[in-house]
TORTOR-656644 format. One record per residue: residue in three letters; x, y, z of N, C-alpha, C in turn. Coordinates in Angstrom, 3 decimals. Layout:
% residues N
   rest        npx        npy        npz       capx       capy       capz        cpx        cpy        cpz
    ALA          X          Y          Z          X          Y          Z          X          Y          Z
...
END
This chain:
% residues 258
   rest        npx        npy        npz       capx       capy       capz        cpx        cpy        cpz
    MET      0.928     -1.056     -0.132      0.114     -0.057     -0.124      0.747      1.218     -0.053
    ASN      0.468      2.183     -0.845      1.343      3.506     -0.939      0.924      4.276      0.220
    LYS      1.946      4.697      1.048      1.743      5.545      2.160      2.000      7.075      1.943
    THR      1.288      7.946      2.659      1.332      9.358      2.533      2.134      9.895      3.791
    ILE      2.886     10.970      3.578      3.513     11.689      4.455      3.258     13.060      4.425
    LEU      3.219     13.678      5.362      2.835     15.376      5.367      4.017     15.914      6.049
    VAL      4.742     16.723      5.467      5.987     17.399      6.035      5.817     18.973      6.057
    THR      5.870     19.540      7.317      5.540     21.102      7.286      7.016     21.625      7.181
    GLY      7.129     22.949      6.678      8.388     23.503      6.674      9.254     22.681      5.667
    ALA      8.892     22.313      4.534      9.664     21.484      3.737     10.429     22.275      2.510
    THR     10.436     23.625      2.754     11.172     24.241      1.692     12.779     24.302      2.024
    SER     13.201     23.973      3.048     14.661     24.065      3.362     14.931     23.080      4.420
    GLY     16.296     22.903      4.691     16.715     22.191      5.924     16.174     21.004      6.033
    PHE     15.962     20.496      7.345     15.496     19.058      7.680     14.309     18.770      6.767
    GLY     13.217     19.617      6.620     12.034     19.347      6.045     12.299     19.016      4.537
    LYS     12.962     19.681      3.898     13.354     19.327      2.553     14.082     17.808      2.493
    ALA     15.066     17.796      3.285     15.767     16.423      3.183     14.838     15.309      3.667
    ILE     13.999     15.483      4.523     12.916     14.435      5.060     11.948     14.108      3.630
    ALA     11.519     15.277      3.086     10.645     15.046      1.952     11.238     14.248      0.813
    GLU     12.588     14.499      0.737     13.406     13.890     -0.252     13.592     12.245     -0.075
    ILE     13.917     11.851      1.221     14.169     10.550      1.346     12.942      9.668      1.346
    PHE     11.600     10.231      1.711     10.349      9.676      1.522     10.011      9.428      0.305
    ALA     10.166     10.448     -0.736      9.790     10.571     -2.145     10.758      9.322     -2.782
    LYS     11.998      9.340     -2.305     13.024      8.294     -2.992     12.416      6.805     -2.571
    ASN     11.709      6.691     -1.465     11.260      5.428     -1.096      9.800      5.155     -1.514
    GLY      9.302      5.944     -2.286      7.967      5.572     -2.778      6.716      6.157     -2.103
    TYR      6.864      7.039     -1.292      5.747      7.692     -0.459      5.160      8.650     -1.219
    THR      3.806      8.917     -1.184      3.103     10.161     -1.558      3.677     11.271     -0.697
    VAL      4.196     12.246     -1.081      4.626     13.296     -0.213      3.954     14.493     -0.383
    CYS      3.452     15.166      0.788      2.790     16.412      0.857      3.696     17.304      1.478
    ILE      4.092     18.385      0.733      4.891     19.319      1.279      4.384     20.679      1.635
    THR      4.734     21.241      2.563      3.988     22.452      2.917      5.232     23.609      3.230
    GLY      4.737     24.913      3.109      5.652     25.919      3.322      5.022     27.209      2.925
    ARG      5.495     28.393      3.293      5.067     29.640      3.015      5.600     30.216      1.671
    ARG      6.781     29.604      1.179      7.281     30.166     -0.040      6.927     29.373     -1.205
    LYS      6.007     29.858     -2.056      5.456     29.083     -3.182      6.584     28.698     -4.208
    GLU      7.384     29.652     -4.292      8.429     29.395     -5.407      9.335     28.147     -5.064
    ARG      9.566     28.213     -3.772     10.462     27.010     -3.288      9.686     25.728     -3.353
    LEU      8.410     25.776     -2.888      7.483     24.617     -3.028      7.442     24.089     -4.363
    ASP      7.160     25.040     -5.285      7.178     24.557     -6.628      8.309     23.945     -7.209
    GLU      9.493     24.457     -6.834     10.707     24.096     -7.274     11.020     22.509     -6.616
    LEU     10.679     22.398     -5.402     11.109     21.116     -4.756      9.943     19.953     -5.163
    GLN      8.648     20.322     -5.665      7.900     19.464     -6.278      8.269     19.064     -7.601
    LYS      8.717     19.834     -8.400      9.211     19.429     -9.684     10.514     18.517     -9.649
    GLU     11.465     18.831     -8.626     12.519     18.165     -8.371     12.218     16.623     -7.930
    LEU     11.423     16.621     -7.081     11.033     15.209     -6.542     10.245     14.433     -7.587
    GLU      9.394     15.006     -8.306      8.747     14.340     -9.165      9.601     13.980    -10.351
    ALA     10.440     14.620    -10.733     11.408     14.424    -11.891     12.434     13.340    -11.460
    LYS     12.981     13.452    -10.297     14.188     12.632     -9.864     13.659     11.329     -9.354
    TYR     12.389     11.237     -8.722     11.873      9.958     -8.042     10.704      9.509     -8.668
    LYS     10.021     10.092     -9.504      8.707      9.858    -10.034      7.601      9.790     -8.974
    ALA      8.001     10.498     -7.906      7.029     10.361     -6.803      5.782     11.233     -6.951
    PRO      4.784     10.939     -6.389      3.527     11.701     -6.260      3.763     12.785     -5.188
    VAL      3.807     14.123     -5.527      3.872     15.110     -4.686      2.821     16.088     -4.503
    ILE      2.398     16.471     -3.560      1.167     17.430     -3.361      1.764     18.509     -2.556
    SER      1.630     19.834     -3.073      2.225     20.959     -2.609      1.128     21.827     -1.927
    LEU      1.358     22.275     -0.614      0.282     23.081      0.139      0.906     24.258      0.770
    GLN      0.590     25.382     -0.031      1.075     26.781      0.656      0.393     27.294      1.702
    PHE      0.856     27.465      2.894      0.275     28.008      3.925      1.224     28.379      5.124
    ASP      0.666     29.198      5.999      1.629     29.539      7.318      1.151     28.874      8.438
    VAL      1.779     28.059      9.148      1.399     27.113     10.213      0.918     28.145     11.443
    ARG      1.285     29.259     11.351      0.799     30.360     12.315     -0.623     30.640     12.116
    ASN     -1.227     30.302     11.129     -2.513     30.924     10.764     -3.487     29.712     10.766
    LYS     -4.258     29.544     11.852     -5.140     28.337     11.958     -6.073     28.310     10.905
    GLU     -6.658     29.214     10.265     -7.570     29.131      9.280     -6.948     28.616      8.077
    GLN     -5.870     29.076      7.789     -5.062     28.600      6.630     -4.686     27.105      6.824
    VAL     -4.224     26.683      7.875     -3.957     25.207      8.261     -5.261     24.483      7.959
    LYS     -6.223     24.848      8.536     -7.572     23.973      8.531     -8.040     23.946      7.023
    ALA     -7.859     25.098      6.197     -8.289     25.071      4.875     -7.347     24.201      3.979
    ALA     -6.127     24.114      4.316     -5.096     23.319      3.657     -5.351     21.839      3.766
    ILE     -5.514     21.442      5.041     -5.712     20.116      5.387     -7.176     19.558      4.871
    ASP     -8.122     20.529      4.960     -9.293     20.067      4.264     -9.123     19.741      2.866
    ASP     -8.510     20.617      2.011     -8.288     20.416      0.601     -7.419     19.240      0.420
    LEU     -6.437     18.833      1.306     -5.613     17.710      1.253     -6.478     16.378      1.251
    LYS     -7.601     16.556      2.157     -8.371     15.207      2.482     -9.146     14.987      0.974
    THR     -9.385     15.734      0.190     -9.988     15.491     -1.120     -9.139     14.842     -2.208
    ASN     -7.762     14.856     -1.732     -6.634     14.444     -2.724     -6.093     13.003     -2.207
    VAL     -6.160     12.769     -0.900     -5.483     11.517     -0.319     -6.537     10.984      0.719
    ASP     -6.544      9.507      0.635     -7.470      8.852      1.413     -6.984      8.779      2.975
    ARG     -5.867      9.071      3.231     -5.215      8.890      4.392     -3.988      9.608      4.644
    ILE     -3.452      9.873      5.963     -2.120     10.498      6.122     -1.587      9.541      7.287
    ASP     -0.412      8.908      6.643      0.204      7.826      7.545      1.112      8.522      8.600
    ILE      1.981      9.502      8.041      3.016     10.095      8.735      2.841     11.661      8.609
    LEU      2.918     12.242      9.821      2.892     13.676      9.954      4.430     14.053     10.550
    VAL      5.054     14.993      9.908      6.361     15.473     10.391      6.080     16.941     10.627
    ASN      6.146     17.260     11.910      5.839     18.645     12.499      7.348     19.173     12.549
    ASN      7.788     19.821     11.362      9.237     20.342     11.229      9.176     21.843     11.271
    ALA      8.287     22.560     10.874      8.219     24.024     10.692      8.632     24.620     12.183
    GLY      9.581     25.377     12.068     10.310     25.974     13.287     11.346     26.870     13.001
    LEU     11.643     27.582     14.095     12.833     28.525     13.689     13.295     29.161     15.124
    ALA     14.380     29.716     15.170     14.918     30.529     16.362     15.112     31.880     15.627
    ALA     14.654     32.985     16.522     14.724     34.315     16.077     15.465     35.273     17.045
    GLY     16.776     35.612     16.746     17.462     36.408     17.798     17.939     35.543     18.981
    MET     18.954     36.262     19.548     19.655     35.572     20.763     20.006     36.703     21.818
    SER     19.209     36.801     22.772     19.433     37.968     23.538     19.027     37.617     24.961
    THR     19.387     38.316     26.034     18.868     38.043     27.339     17.486     38.440     27.469
    ILE     16.784     37.869     28.469     15.338     37.992     28.525     14.843     39.470     28.722
    ASP     15.771     40.397     29.430     15.311     41.701     29.707     15.625     42.507     28.415
    GLU     16.363     41.878     27.459     16.533     42.681     26.221     15.843     42.076     24.847
    GLY     15.061     41.052     25.150     14.522     40.277     23.998     13.646     41.297     23.175
    ASP     13.487     40.780     21.916     12.693     41.496     20.883     11.217     40.676     21.100
    THR     10.228     41.412     21.413      8.904     40.576     21.712      8.413     40.094     20.269
    ASP      8.558     40.740     19.347      8.217     40.332     17.923      8.988     38.988     17.691
    ASP     10.250     38.809     18.017     10.890     37.524     17.749     10.191     36.491     18.745
    TRP      9.863     36.854     19.980      9.174     35.785     20.900      7.829     35.298     20.110
    ASP      6.993     36.314     19.704      5.816     35.878     19.010      6.008     34.962     17.838
    GLN      6.888     35.272     17.084      7.209     34.493     15.983      7.693     32.999     16.444
    MET      8.433     32.942     17.400      8.866     31.525     17.777      7.682     30.828     18.400
    ILE      6.994     31.489     19.372      5.878     30.875     19.950      4.767     30.459     18.941
    ASP      4.572     31.312     17.923      3.484     31.139     17.108      3.741     29.860     15.988
    THR      4.966     29.950     15.800      5.523     28.863     14.720      5.983     27.498     15.571
    ASN      6.791     27.566     16.563      7.277     26.307     17.038      6.278     25.545     17.928
    VAL      5.348     26.328     18.602      4.422     25.776     19.470      2.786     25.742     18.754
    LYS      2.526     26.843     18.738      1.035     26.862     18.125      0.994     26.342     16.646
    GLY      1.955     26.610     15.899      1.846     25.959     14.598      1.750     24.483     14.603
    LEU      2.615     23.909     15.582      2.602     22.456     15.735      1.276     22.107     16.160
    LEU      0.758     22.730     16.981     -0.670     22.342     17.521     -1.566     22.487     16.539
    TYR     -1.799     23.622     15.660     -2.803     23.667     14.725     -2.770     22.493     13.611
    VAL     -1.630     22.300     13.307     -1.478     21.173     12.194     -1.887     19.816     12.882
    THR     -1.376     19.716     13.944     -1.558     18.251     14.641     -3.078     18.110     14.949
    ARG     -3.716     19.211     15.227     -5.258     19.276     15.638     -5.925     18.978     14.378
    GLN     -5.531     19.192     13.128     -6.278     18.834     11.932     -5.860     17.342     11.523
    VAL     -4.819     16.822     11.712     -4.218     15.629     11.232     -4.671     14.422     12.233
    ALA     -4.465     14.655     13.707     -4.805     13.585     14.439     -6.057     12.915     14.371
    PRO     -7.287     13.646     14.141     -8.433     13.004     13.913     -8.635     12.061     12.745
    LEU     -7.744     12.318     11.759     -7.708     11.299     10.611     -7.099     10.085     11.031
    MET     -5.804     10.307     11.740     -5.222      9.130     12.116     -6.125      8.279     13.115
    LYS     -6.740      8.815     13.949     -7.700      8.224     15.023     -8.680      7.313     14.173
    LYS     -9.321      7.775     13.128    -10.128      7.146     12.423     -9.445      5.888     11.648
    GLN     -8.273      6.040     11.223     -7.379      4.933     10.705     -7.114      3.954     11.692
    ALA     -7.090      4.443     12.994     -6.514      3.693     14.001     -4.956      3.168     13.787
    ALA     -4.232      4.269     13.275     -2.931      3.998     12.790     -2.328      5.473     12.476
    GLY     -1.039      5.524     12.510     -0.272      6.812     12.001      0.858      6.959     12.880
    HIS      1.577      8.021     12.479      2.846      8.280     13.178      3.208      9.723     13.105
    ILE      3.308     10.329     14.244      3.562     11.898     14.359      5.019     11.816     14.681
    ILE      5.864     12.639     13.981      7.293     12.938     14.432      7.277     14.401     14.619
    ASN      7.801     14.754     15.716      7.959     16.143     16.044      9.478     16.331     16.063
    ILE      9.753     17.547     15.370     11.423     17.838     15.339     11.545     18.890     16.526
    GLY     12.273     18.488     17.566     12.618     19.230     18.470     14.004     19.722     18.567
    SER     14.876     19.641     19.441     16.187     20.264     19.551     16.833     19.737     20.844
    THR     18.132     19.782     20.959     18.799     19.667     22.129     18.342     20.738     23.233
    ALA     17.910     21.879     22.594     17.399     22.892     23.285     16.108     22.550     24.024
    SER     15.537     21.330     23.746     14.268     20.888     24.438     14.780     20.344     25.729
    LYS     15.975     19.969     25.978     16.529     19.297     27.156     17.131     20.231     28.050
    THR     17.900     21.183     27.494     18.884     21.936     28.362     18.682     23.392     27.834
    VAL     18.479     24.356     28.843     18.517     25.776     28.531     19.864     26.425     28.399
    TYR     20.199     27.077     27.375     21.536     27.771     27.336     21.151     29.319     27.359
    LYS     22.470     29.970     27.636     22.369     31.412     27.776     21.970     32.146     26.434
    ASN     21.054     32.974     26.630     20.290     33.741     25.598     19.570     33.029     24.781
    GLY     19.171     31.857     25.148     18.223     30.857     24.370     16.823     30.926     24.856
    ASN     16.698     31.671     25.990     15.416     31.719     26.837     14.176     31.124     26.045
    VAL     13.546     32.059     25.176     12.275     31.749     24.581     12.264     30.646     23.494
    TYR     13.210     30.649     22.704     13.531     29.426     21.915     13.658     28.144     22.615
    CYS     14.288     28.024     23.605     14.523     26.956     24.525     13.165     26.600     25.145
    ALA     12.408     27.657     25.546     11.032     27.420     26.134     10.155     26.724     25.075
    THR     10.299     27.105     23.754      9.301     26.582     22.766      9.689     25.163     22.420
    LYS     10.910     24.796     22.475     11.450     23.484     22.103     11.203     22.509     23.436
    PHE     11.135     23.077     24.649     10.546     22.394     25.909      9.266     21.919     25.699
    ALA      8.358     22.934     25.078      7.072     22.648     24.928      6.862     21.540     23.910
    VAL      7.776     21.528     22.792      7.612     20.492     21.673      7.814     19.011     22.498
    ASP      8.844     19.022     23.332      9.128     17.928     24.275      7.894     17.401     24.967
    ALA      7.299     18.297     25.651      6.247     18.055     26.671      4.861     17.703     25.644
    LEU      4.754     18.290     24.580      3.648     17.974     23.769      3.828     16.588     23.094
    SER      5.015     16.267     22.765      5.202     14.909     22.252      4.875     13.847     23.295
    GLN      5.273     14.003     24.488      4.833     12.966     25.546      3.417     13.128     25.663
    ALA      2.663     14.078     25.766      1.225     14.364     25.897      0.534     13.565     24.697
    MET      0.982     13.722     23.709      0.319     13.196     22.383      0.496     11.634     22.420
    ARG      1.670     11.230     22.881      1.826      9.755     22.862      0.789      9.038     23.866
    ILE      0.615      9.838     24.964     -0.361      9.290     26.009     -1.906      9.396     25.449
    ASP     -2.306     10.531     24.848     -3.530     10.721     24.373     -3.914      9.944     23.175
    LEU     -2.851      9.516     22.311     -3.283      8.801     21.158     -2.782      7.325     21.306
    LEU     -2.510      6.895     22.486     -2.118      5.572     22.567     -3.174      4.587     22.470
    PRO     -4.481      4.850     22.550     -5.536      3.808     22.510     -5.894      3.567     20.730
    TYR     -5.326      4.551     20.039     -5.532      4.479     18.791     -4.431      3.854     17.725
    GLY     -3.245      3.301     18.467     -2.195      2.782     17.571     -1.424      3.814     16.928
    ILE     -1.403      5.113     17.435     -0.764      6.089     16.733      0.721      6.353     17.388
    LYS      1.841      6.048     16.692      3.227      6.325     17.248      3.510      7.803     17.358
    VAL      4.190      8.219     18.467      4.567      9.818     18.422      6.126      9.715     18.722
    THR      6.924     10.249     18.090      8.396     10.294     17.969      8.830     11.663     18.091
    ALA      9.608     11.972     19.158     10.316     13.379     19.148     11.740     13.258     19.022
    ILE     12.229     13.852     17.916     13.570     13.789     17.277     14.260     15.095     17.731
    HIS     15.329     15.195     18.602     16.106     16.328     19.198     17.523     16.411     18.476
    PRO     17.672     17.221     17.408     18.913     17.350     16.779     19.923     18.321     17.554
    GLY     21.177     18.171     17.670     21.972     19.128     18.142     22.451     20.212     17.047
    MET     23.607     20.727     17.041     23.987     21.464     15.999     24.094     20.887     14.659
    ALA     23.156     21.566     13.816     23.213     20.945     12.493     23.296     22.250     11.429
    GLU     24.021     22.191     10.372     24.243     23.286      9.567     23.269     23.309      8.456
    THR     22.236     24.196      8.687     21.246     24.374      7.793     20.982     25.871      7.627
    GLU     19.835     26.504      7.272     19.578     27.778      7.407     19.316     28.318      8.707
    PHE     19.238     27.412      9.700     18.795     27.617     11.160     19.420     28.969     11.518
    SER     20.722     29.068     11.625     21.498     30.051     12.137     21.268     31.412     11.341
    LEU     21.316     31.201     10.006     21.174     32.469      9.120     19.869     33.029      9.449
    VAL     18.637     32.275      9.711     17.447     32.917     10.216     17.587     33.452     11.622
    ARG     18.104     32.857     12.453     18.232     33.272     13.823     19.097     34.553     13.846
    PHE     20.274     34.754     12.967     20.864     35.962     12.897     20.488     37.066     11.875
    LYS     19.390     36.769     11.493     18.735     37.845     10.493     19.448     38.098      9.231
    GLY     19.970     36.929      8.687     20.807     37.040      7.366     22.336     37.347      7.583
    ASP     22.775     37.358      8.738     24.191     37.601      8.909     25.175     36.182      8.602
    GLU     25.496     36.136      7.307     26.026     34.789      6.971     27.306     34.579      7.739
    GLU     28.282     35.557      8.093     29.487     35.332      8.648     29.171     34.772     10.147
    ARG     28.288     35.237     10.808     28.004     35.161     12.163     27.401     33.574     12.262
    ALA     26.372     33.269     11.222     25.832     32.068     11.027     26.751     31.029     10.848
    LYS     27.812     31.076      9.853     28.861     30.162      9.646     29.784     29.896     10.726
    ASN     29.997     30.877     11.677     31.066     30.707     12.804     30.366     29.723     13.773
    VAL     29.030     29.729     13.812     28.538     28.670     14.931     29.164     27.315     14.759
    TYR     29.258     26.903     13.359     29.647     25.549     13.069     30.998     25.376     12.706
    LYS     31.816     26.418     12.789     33.102     26.516     12.310     33.992     25.296     12.963
    ASP     34.753     24.373     12.222     35.606     23.350     12.751     34.865     22.228     13.622
    LEU     33.562     22.240     13.650     32.794     21.272     14.348     32.316     20.030     13.645
    ASN     32.317     19.946     12.296     31.836     18.971     11.611     30.388     18.596     11.952
    PRO     29.478     19.514     11.804     28.057     19.354     12.505     27.283     18.392     11.802
    LEU     26.116     18.128     12.362     25.063     17.450     11.528     24.583     18.130     10.230
    ARG     24.106     17.270      9.387     23.580     17.774      8.125     22.009     17.451      8.067
    ALA     21.272     18.225      7.308     19.966     17.794      7.103     19.678     16.391      6.786
    GLU     20.561     15.805      5.877     20.227     14.493      5.591     20.492     13.432      6.581
    ASP     21.206     13.804      7.661     21.347     12.980      8.802     20.166     12.687      9.545
    ILE     19.290     14.021      9.752     18.083     14.041     10.553     16.954     13.260      9.662
    ALA     17.099     13.373      8.270     16.192     12.793      7.416     16.483     11.243      7.554
    ASP     17.533     10.803      7.605     17.883      9.406      7.795     17.238      8.899      9.073
    VAL     17.290      9.580     10.149     16.992      9.051     11.442     15.343      9.143     11.442
    ALA     14.658     10.076     10.676     13.235      9.968     10.670     12.811      8.865      9.898
    TYR     13.469      8.626      8.787     13.137      7.579      8.150     13.258      6.349      8.726
    TYR     14.141      6.020      9.573     14.406      4.868     10.286     13.288      4.644     11.301
    CYS     13.177      5.662     11.982     11.951      5.696     12.982     10.564      5.225     12.416
    ALA     10.354      5.783     11.323      9.138      5.634     10.662      8.877      4.190      9.821
    THR     10.148      3.641      9.805      9.986      2.274      9.068     10.346      1.159      9.942
    LEU     10.418      1.319     11.251     10.494      0.109     12.165      9.232     -0.655     12.178
    PRO      9.292     -1.918     12.668      8.245     -2.946     12.696      6.953     -2.109     13.436
    PRO      5.763     -2.453     13.103      4.633     -1.825     13.722      4.530     -1.758     15.224
    HIS      5.154     -2.724     15.691      4.908     -2.846     17.380      5.988     -2.157     18.039
    ILE      6.897     -1.326     17.327      8.055     -0.581     17.886      7.737      0.901     17.596
    CYS      7.797      1.678     18.688      7.925      3.194     18.799      9.020      3.797     19.428
    ILE      9.898      4.588     18.849     10.686      5.336     19.465     10.273      6.531     19.772
    ASN     10.079      6.795     21.261      9.379      7.915     21.747     10.276      9.178     21.755
    ASP     11.502      8.974     22.019     12.439     10.131     22.213     13.823      9.932     21.824
    LEU     14.318     10.794     20.995     15.737     10.502     20.538     16.473     11.762     20.419
    VAL     17.646     11.823     21.008     18.527     12.878     20.949     19.891     12.605     20.129
    LEU     20.177     13.546     19.233     21.406     13.146     18.275     22.229     14.431     18.232
    THR     23.396     14.065     18.247     24.581     15.409     18.061     25.539     14.804     17.143
    CYS     26.305     15.765     16.722     27.517     15.397     15.913     28.689     14.842     16.996
    LEU     29.604     14.149     16.489     30.679     13.546     17.430     31.339     14.644     18.304
    THR     31.369     15.897     17.809     32.145     16.959     18.684     31.315     17.773     19.393
    GLN     30.002     17.332     19.692     29.122     18.003     20.600     28.508     16.989     21.608
    ALA     28.560     17.280     22.811     27.897     16.376     23.817     26.393     16.879     24.087
    ASN     26.290     18.096     24.341     24.874     18.757     24.483     24.936     20.310     24.188
    SER     24.049     21.100     24.739     23.916     22.464     24.400     25.309     23.225     24.988
    PHE     25.925     22.577     26.058     27.011     23.420     26.636     28.337     23.007     26.193
    TYR     28.565     21.759     25.848     29.777     21.131     25.607     30.079     20.758     24.162
    SER     31.060     21.352     23.687     31.494     20.810     22.182     33.065     21.097     22.083
    ILE     33.492     20.578     21.176     35.034     20.746     20.856     35.267     21.013     19.352
    LYS     36.282     21.557     19.055     36.515     21.769     17.537     37.165     20.353     17.088
    GLU     36.967     19.989     15.867     37.243     18.782     15.258     38.868     18.601     15.385
    ALA     39.500     19.640     15.262     41.089     19.673     15.418     41.538     19.324     16.866
    ASP     40.710     19.434     17.854     41.059     19.137     19.124     40.777     17.815     19.607
    ARG     40.024     17.133     18.701     39.415     15.896     18.948     40.870     14.693     18.942
    VAL     40.862     13.996     19.935     42.042     12.906     19.946     41.876     12.046     18.863
    LYS     42.947     11.818     18.012     42.765     10.999     16.810     43.603      9.605     17.125
    PRO     43.347      8.561     16.646     43.834      7.184     16.680     45.227      7.264     16.216
END
């Protein structure tokens, strides 16, 4: 049976890589994002490269009316949604709590927490009717440990961790898996967005660390989604070899070599 996956925030980074690995393996892939030109480009790429059925949905996860309309429209094109990947998220700014930009706070809370909730609220009832499904929430090592100047971003990712646990409990009777994947430092557009387009500052975050790549997270998501039906990975933290957690990392050059 052909399976269907819905990936939010699919126009870059983790979301794009996740969409690609599932398209490569024969899934019907529903990609979402705010940037229509990127969605169109990705749809053409996946269809041409993998002959995959791809459905593109342009909407902002922060807007619950747009979310509902998009999922309602999707229901007319697919019979079921087997996997939901709540990937849409971002960090905006990095400052102490007393100097934080409240617009940045709103953007992170509305995207990372409320956006995840809005999408899940529309998809979970479909999975309940199916008595099957898998929700994968993309968290962060910031879901586990708060770091300096990370305040609100960390709070939103702590919320992703808590909501993942709550979903697993609430949906347990319906055979729905819930997995939270918490990556450490990964070189995507994440820091570029956080630092408002400052490319040099963004690049310095990962300098000499050999960080995770988007494809690494996609491999992990695919592994979790393709385990036998009786196995559910509830919570998974991964970092690159040179990072232990949000506090401790070393340069690749400083690592002891054999």
